[in-house]
Structure formats: structure tokens, C-alpha cells
BALOBA-1460 file (C-alpha; in Angstrom, 3 decimals):
// residues 140
<rec num="1" residu="m" x="4.789" y="-18.446" z="15.863"/>
<rec num="2" residu="p" x="6.634" y="-15.057" z="15.556"/>
<rec num="3" residu="n" x="4.653" y="-12.270" z="14.399"/>
<rec num="4" residu="r" x="5.892" y="-11.907" z="11.396"/>
<rec num="5" residu="m" x="4.865" y="-15.623" z="10.531"/>
<rec num="6" residu="v" x="1.065" y="-14.672" z="11.612"/>
<rec num="7" residu="t" x="1.881" y="-11.789" z="9.151"/>
<rec num="8" residu="r" x="2.980" y="-13.400" z="6.410"/>
<rec num="9" residu="c" x="0.478" y="-16.567" z="6.505"/>
<rec num="10" residu="v" x="-2.931" y="-14.019" z="6.563"/>
<rec num="11" residu="t" x="-0.985" y="-11.882" z="4.081"/>
<rec num="12" residu="g" x="-0.482" y="-15.078" z="2.258"/>
<rec num="13" residu="v" x="-4.068" y="-16.192" z="3.020"/>
<rec num="14" residu="h" x="-5.492" y="-12.355" z="2.008"/>
<rec num="15" residu="k" x="-3.807" y="-12.707" z="-1.536"/>
<rec num="16" residu="f" x="-5.872" y="-15.870" z="-2.355"/>
<rec num="17" residu="w" x="-9.153" y="-14.419" z="-1.127"/>
<rec num="18" residu="y" x="-8.249" y="-11.345" z="-3.105"/>
<rec num="19" residu="r" x="-6.856" y="-12.810" z="-6.779"/>
<rec num="20" residu="l" x="-9.582" y="-16.066" z="-6.682"/>
<rec num="21" residu="s" x="-12.676" y="-13.927" z="-5.970"/>
<rec num="22" residu="g" x="-11.503" y="-10.897" z="-7.726"/>
<rec num="23" residu="g" x="-11.116" y="-8.326" z="-5.273"/>
<rec num="24" residu="w" x="-14.800" y="-9.221" z="-4.109"/>
<rec num="25" residu="i" x="-13.410" y="-11.590" z="-1.348"/>
<rec num="26" residu="g" x="-10.672" y="-8.970" z="0.861"/>
<rec num="27" residu="g" x="-11.613" y="-6.122" z="-1.188"/>
<rec num="28" residu="r" x="-12.589" y="-3.833" z="1.557"/>
<rec num="29" residu="f" x="-11.758" y="-3.969" z="5.344"/>
<rec num="30" residu="g" x="-14.502" y="-2.146" z="6.554"/>
<rec num="31" residu="k" x="-14.573" y="0.684" z="4.200"/>
<rec num="32" residu="v" x="-11.752" y="1.180" z="3.671"/>
<rec num="33" residu="p" x="-10.838" y="-0.222" z="-0.223"/>
<rec num="34" residu="v" x="-8.152" y="-2.505" z="-0.606"/>
<rec num="35" residu="l" x="-5.290" y="-3.182" z="-3.403"/>
<rec num="36" residu="l" x="-2.752" y="-5.916" z="-4.221"/>
<rec num="37" residu="l" x="1.201" y="-3.782" z="-5.202"/>
<rec num="38" residu="t" x="3.486" y="-6.121" z="-6.398"/>
<rec num="39" residu="t" x="7.069" y="-5.131" z="-6.372"/>
<rec num="40" residu="k" x="10.066" y="-6.109" z="-7.742"/>
<rec num="41" residu="g" x="12.118" y="-7.052" z="-4.707"/>
<rec num="42" residu="r" x="15.351" y="-4.690" z="-4.582"/>
<rec num="43" residu="k" x="18.208" y="-7.793" z="-3.006"/>
<rec num="44" residu="s" x="16.556" y="-10.363" z="-4.047"/>
<rec num="45" residu="g" x="15.059" y="-9.259" z="-7.637"/>
<rec num="46" residu="r" x="11.854" y="-11.354" z="-6.717"/>
<rec num="47" residu="e" x="8.232" y="-10.073" z="-6.897"/>
<rec num="48" residu="w" x="6.523" y="-9.508" z="-4.477"/>
<rec num="49" residu="t" x="2.559" y="-9.040" z="-3.267"/>
<rec num="50" residu="t" x="1.111" y="-6.863" z="-0.347"/>
<rec num="51" residu="p" x="-2.633" y="-5.351" z="0.786"/>
<rec num="52" residu="l" x="-2.645" y="-2.316" z="0.791"/>
<rec num="53" residu="s" x="-5.597" y="0.401" z="1.311"/>
<rec num="54" residu="y" x="-5.355" y="2.743" z="-1.490"/>
<rec num="55" residu="l" x="-7.345" y="6.371" z="-1.951"/>
<rec num="56" residu="k" x="-8.474" y="7.040" z="-5.998"/>
<rec num="57" residu="d" x="-7.047" y="10.639" z="-7.020"/>
<rec num="58" residu="d" x="-8.361" y="11.984" z="-10.179"/>
<rec num="59" residu="g" x="-7.282" y="8.816" z="-11.763"/>
<rec num="60" residu="r" x="-3.686" y="7.793" z="-9.813"/>
<rec num="61" residu="l" x="-3.991" y="5.564" z="-6.844"/>
<rec num="62" residu="v" x="-2.556" y="6.772" z="-3.387"/>
<rec num="63" residu="v" x="-1.258" y="4.244" z="-0.724"/>
<rec num="64" residu="i" x="0.203" y="4.850" z="2.646"/>
<rec num="65" residu="a" x="3.664" y="3.907" z="3.913"/>
<rec num="66" residu="s" x="2.342" y="3.675" z="7.750"/>
<rec num="67" residu="f" x="3.523" y="0.384" z="8.524"/>
<rec num="68" residu="g" x="1.240" y="1.084" z="10.831"/>
<rec num="69" residu="g" x="3.237" y="2.999" z="12.609"/>
<rec num="70" residu="s" x="6.819" y="2.100" z="12.734"/>
<rec num="71" residu="d" x="10.302" y="3.524" z="12.782"/>
<rec num="72" residu="k" x="10.674" y="1.838" z="9.869"/>
<rec num="73" residu="h" x="10.114" y="1.979" z="5.935"/>
<rec num="74" residu="p" x="7.914" y="-1.123" z="4.915"/>
<rec num="75" residu="a" x="9.583" y="-3.378" z="2.536"/>
<rec num="76" residu="w" x="7.159" y="-2.436" z="-0.061"/>
<rec num="77" residu="y" x="8.156" y="0.745" z="-0.748"/>
<rec num="78" residu="l" x="11.475" y="0.912" z="-0.210"/>
<rec num="79" residu="n" x="11.060" y="-1.459" z="-3.066"/>
<rec num="80" residu="l" x="9.692" y="0.984" z="-5.093"/>
<rec num="81" residu="r" x="12.439" y="3.405" z="-4.479"/>
<rec num="82" residu="a" x="14.595" y="1.316" z="-5.543"/>
<rec num="83" residu="n" x="12.750" y="0.527" z="-8.702"/>
<rec num="84" residu="p" x="9.213" y="3.184" z="-9.321"/>
<rec num="85" residu="r" x="7.764" y="0.168" z="-11.522"/>
<rec num="86" residu="a" x="5.319" y="-1.732" z="-10.218"/>
<rec num="87" residu="r" x="1.619" y="-3.474" z="-11.045"/>
<rec num="88" residu="v" x="-1.635" y="-3.152" z="-8.664"/>
<rec num="89" residu="q" x="-4.539" y="-5.463" z="-9.144"/>
<rec num="90" residu="v" x="-7.637" y="-2.847" z="-7.816"/>
<rec num="91" residu="r" x="-10.377" y="-5.712" z="-7.792"/>
<rec num="92" residu="g" x="-10.532" y="-7.859" z="-11.001"/>
<rec num="93" residu="e" x="-8.177" y="-4.926" z="-13.381"/>
<rec num="94" residu="v" x="-5.063" y="-5.310" z="-12.972"/>
<rec num="95" residu="m" x="-2.711" y="-2.474" z="-14.616"/>
<rec num="96" residu="s" x="1.155" y="-1.532" z="-14.501"/>
<rec num="97" residu="v" x="1.617" y="1.458" z="-12.466"/>
<rec num="98" residu="t" x="5.146" y="4.175" z="-11.504"/>
<rec num="99" residu="a" x="5.475" y="5.077" z="-8.410"/>
<rec num="100" residu="e" x="6.893" y="8.779" z="-7.188"/>
<rec num="101" residu="t" x="6.531" y="10.067" z="-3.223"/>
<rec num="102" residu="a" x="4.461" y="12.162" z="-3.077"/>
<rec num="103" residu="s" x="5.830" y="16.314" z="-2.370"/>
<rec num="104" residu="p" x="5.254" y="17.663" z="1.042"/>
<rec num="105" residu="e" x="2.345" y="20.223" z="-0.732"/>
<rec num="106" residu="e" x="1.080" y="17.615" z="-2.584"/>
<rec num="107" residu="k" x="0.831" y="15.244" z="0.679"/>
<rec num="108" residu="g" x="-0.724" y="18.283" z="2.730"/>
<rec num="109" residu="r" x="-3.475" y="17.804" z="0.134"/>
<rec num="110" residu="l" x="-4.365" y="13.974" z="0.347"/>
<rec num="111" residu="w" x="-3.293" y="13.738" z="4.149"/>
<rec num="112" residu="p" x="-7.020" y="14.701" z="4.747"/>
<rec num="113" residu="l" x="-8.761" y="12.368" z="2.032"/>
<rec num="114" residu="i" x="-6.508" y="9.739" z="3.915"/>
<rec num="115" residu="t" x="-7.627" y="10.201" z="7.413"/>
<rec num="116" residu="d" x="-11.154" y="11.000" z="6.869"/>
<rec num="117" residu="m" x="-10.761" y="7.525" z="4.913"/>
<rec num="118" residu="y" x="-9.190" y="5.886" z="8.209"/>
<rec num="119" residu="g" x="-8.314" y="7.325" z="11.213"/>
<rec num="120" residu="g" x="-6.072" y="4.889" z="12.699"/>
<rec num="121" residu="y" x="-3.225" y="6.756" z="10.147"/>
<rec num="122" residu="e" x="-3.225" y="9.625" z="12.362"/>
<rec num="123" residu="g" x="-2.499" y="7.490" z="15.324"/>
<rec num="124" residu="y" x="0.407" y="5.808" z="13.191"/>
<rec num="125" residu="q" x="2.164" y="9.127" z="12.126"/>
<rec num="126" residu="r" x="1.924" y="10.256" z="16.619"/>
<rec num="127" residu="r" x="3.844" y="6.983" z="17.346"/>
<rec num="128" residu="t" x="6.602" y="7.229" z="15.267"/>
<rec num="129" residu="t" x="9.188" y="10.089" z="14.618"/>
<rec num="130" residu="r" x="9.432" y="9.481" z="10.701"/>
<rec num="131" residu="d" x="7.283" y="11.311" z="8.415"/>
<rec num="132" residu="i" x="4.970" y="8.244" z="7.078"/>
<rec num="133" residu="p" x="5.602" y="8.144" z="2.986"/>
<rec num="134" residu="v" x="1.824" y="8.601" z="0.280"/>
<rec num="135" residu="v" x="3.051" y="6.418" z="-2.614"/>
<rec num="136" residu="i" x="1.384" y="8.087" z="-5.725"/>
<rec num="137" residu="l" x="0.406" y="5.693" z="-7.957"/>
<rec num="138" residu="k" x="0.527" y="6.631" z="-12.163"/>
<rec num="139" residu="p" x="-1.362" y="3.705" z="-13.922"/>
<rec num="140" residu="e" x="1.235" y="3.281" z="-16.979"/>
């Protein structure tokens, strides 16, 4: 089975259990909290849901468009650039959010908090020449 198919299968199972359990299953990856982000596809117009690690910051949620250190942005980030309105599920709570990419100054403040939460992001940034975007999700 190609990697893309494996990823879709694992993501589908993760979303299923997260939703069914209100985030009790799949709401953490070790010590890292996980939310479900639902965006509208920029090409298809369909809703797409992705489990992502996140950080809380002053009433906002912060997600990282690392894509495992790929040289391409993840589809969810491209979708948010086309339409910044989205929906998140954090444990049992579902809310509408508006996304914006953090400014270089704000990313500079957030990046140490992000890498403290999960050190793997440092390796992802070293793996790519792309500046990994940090995205701020503001509840509506």
C-alpha cells in the first residue's frame, strides 16, 4: 500500500476514535495535545479534517504547518490561505475559528514554546529550506 494510502487510513482511524470518544482517544500524542482541524478544500470545496498537534496561547490555538519537514506546504495550510475560516474540535468542544499565519516576530516568540512541546519540529525545520508556517487559530 503506498504511503499516501497508509496515511489516509491511519488519519481516518484517528479521526473516528477522536470524534467517538470526544478526544479521550487520540487527543494526545505522548504529552502533545491534538485537535481536529476541518478546512474547506480550495479546489474541491469539500471539507477536509486533519489531526494536528497544537499549543494554547492566550485564548488562541497555534498549529504548525510542518508537513514532517517536506518542501511543500500541507494541504490544510493551503486551504486556510484560500479560506481562513475553519472549524476545530478540541476534545469534546467544537468551535469556529479564523486562521492567520503568524508574523515573523510572533513566530519568533512562539517557536521556542512549540519546540519545547515537541522537539521534532526543530528537525523538521532543518530538513527543509521552506520556512515552516505557524498558524494562529482565533475562536469566533
